[in-house]
N, C-alpha and C positions, 0 to 999 in steps of 0.2 A: 689794414688802411697803412700806407705808408706815411712814415713821418721822415723827414730830410732836414736838415736844419746846414744854413748857408751863415759864414761867417766870416760878414764882413764884404762889401763891395771888391773891395779891391784883395780880396785872394784869389792868389796866382791858380787854384785847384777849383777856382768856381767858372758853369760852362755862363755862357748872355742867358741861357734859360735856366730857371728852377731845376735844380733837380729834384724835386720833390715832382713835378711834373713827364718828369725823364721820366723816373722812374714808375710813375702810376701808368703813361706810355707803355711802358716795357711789358710788365706784368697784366696788362691789360691785351698783350700780343696783337697789338692794331698794326696797319701795313709798315709803317714806318718807325715804330716801337724799337726794335731789337738797335734798327739801323741808327738812329736819331740819338739813342744811350751811348754807344760805341763810338759814335761820331764825337760825342761832349770828353768819352773816355780818354780819348787816346790821346788828346793834346800832353794832358794833366800825366799818360803812363809814358809821352814818350819826352817829355821836359824831365820827369823825373831820373827814367832810365839813361838819357844821355846825362846827363849828370855822373852817375853812376859808374859805366863802361866808353861813354867816350861815343861823341856823336858821328863817329868814323868803324865802332866797332861794327863786324861784320853779321855779328848776330842780330843788332840792335831792332828792326823788323819783326824777327821773332817772337822775343823778349818781349815788346810792346805787346804783339796778337796773345800773347798767354797771359802777361799782365789783363787786358781785357777781359778774354774770357774768362779769366779765374774772378773777375771783379761781377761780370753778369754771371755767372754762375750762382755762384756765392747769393746774389740778390733772389734769384728765381729760386735756389732752395730755401730761401727764408718766407719767400714769398712778400717780404719786404726790407727796407731798410731804416735804422733810424741811427742818426748822428750825419758827420759830415763826409758824402760819398768821394769828394774830395781830396779830402784827406785821406780817407781808408785807401783807394785808388794807390796813391803817394808811397803809402805804406808798403801796400802790395809790392810796387814794382821795385821799393830802395831792397826789400825781402826778397824778391826770386835775383836782384841784380846781385847782391849778396850769396845767395847757395849757388850760382851758379859760376863768379868768380872762385869760389871754397870748394868745388868740385873738380873747375880745371887745372888748381893747386894739386889738390891728390891724388888726378889724371897722371898715370905712369906707363910709359912707356916701355917693353922689354923687345930687344932683340933677340929673335928665335935662330942663333947662326948654328951650322953646320944639322940642320934637320932634313931631311931627308923626306918627301912627298908620302903619302901611305899609297897604296895603289889600292885602288877600289872599285869593283864594277857600277858602275852609275848608270847602267839600262833601269829601265822602271819597272817593277814588276808590273802581272796582269792586275794583282792586288792593288797596287797604287795607280793607276792610270785607273781604276772604277773609283777609287775614294778623288779622286781627281776629278772626274766628271758630275760625281756625286755630288763634292763642294759647288762644283758652274753652274749645275742647275738650281742650288741652294739656294744659293744667291744670286741669282739670275731671277726666281720667283722673290725674294726677298725685293728687289730692284724695281721689279712688276706690282709688288703692293703701293707701293710708294707714290708719288703724285709726281705728274712729269715734271716739275722744277728738281725736284730733288733726284729724280731718277736720273733726268742730266745731270746736275752738279758731280754724284759721284757716281758718273759714268767719264765725266770732264775729267774729273779729276786722278781716280784711280788708273780708269781705263786708256783713256783720252792719254796721258799727262800732261793735260792742259794747267800751264800757273796761274795759282790765284789768281792774279792780277786777270787775267783773260776772262777766267770763272766769274772773280767783280763784277767787270764790266758789263759780262750778259746776263748777271743777276739784278744788275741798274744800280748796287751797293753803292755808295761812298766812299765807302773807307774798306779796308781788308779785314778788320776786326767784324764789322759787320757780315762779310762775308765766310770767318770762318765760325762766324755764331750760326748762320745757314747753314752750314752742312755738319757741327754737334748737333744739329734739331733733325738734323735728316737725317744721320749716321744714330741719331739713339732710335728715329721711327723703324731703321733696320734693325738692331736690333734685339728690340719687342720685337718683332716681325720671327727674327731666325728664334729669339730662345721662347717663342710659346709652339713655333712650328716643331722644335725638336723636343718642347716638352711632349708634343702630339701623338710624334714615334710615326705617323703615317705614311704609307712610302711618297717618295716624290713622284711628282710628276713623271709618266712616261718612265718610271721605274718598277711599275707594278706587278704582278706575279702573272703570266698570262697562261688562262684558265683554272686559276687557282687560287687559294688563299695562302695566306704565309703560314698559315696554320697547318692548311693541305702539307702545305709543303716543308713541314718541321714531319709533320709525320712519315713521307717517303724515305726523308733522312733515317 
């Protein structure tokens, strides 16, 4: 059972609705649960990220989505939330901003002067081509194992290269964070399928040895 505390009506980190109801709907995986909680978390994340990085920072939207996704993942992993979710989100936002600023300060750019490119044969070997085909078949099999909503989302993002804003509209999500959450859940399902498929080690459809088993093939060798 989720237990959430709201610290006063004037709390800037408090949503219009109770955090408690939003968390319960999210954990119950209702149709609007993830999007509703993401929609409530986003203003808190935006306010705190904007205060730390500036409202015109080019990474603003990415960091906001990272914050919301981190909070959603935390709640999902624990199966509950005890405390002030708005204050927790503000803390996550400030920590992510601080870490990003520190990373940017540590990045150094080294100019490689006088380095000549190494000439290599870039042609793919037959083994490379075979592995690439098997990898494509395996990924297609994973997509086929998902429902149409997840399969279309992943194709649009990774194959058709559509921006997340367009994907958000297709999904009917009111926030980008909600769309990112759906994508993460679809990726999780695809990962589980691939993990089980690779553990199974059975031939990928269309790649069986014709007329003989793998054991018979080994004996011929």
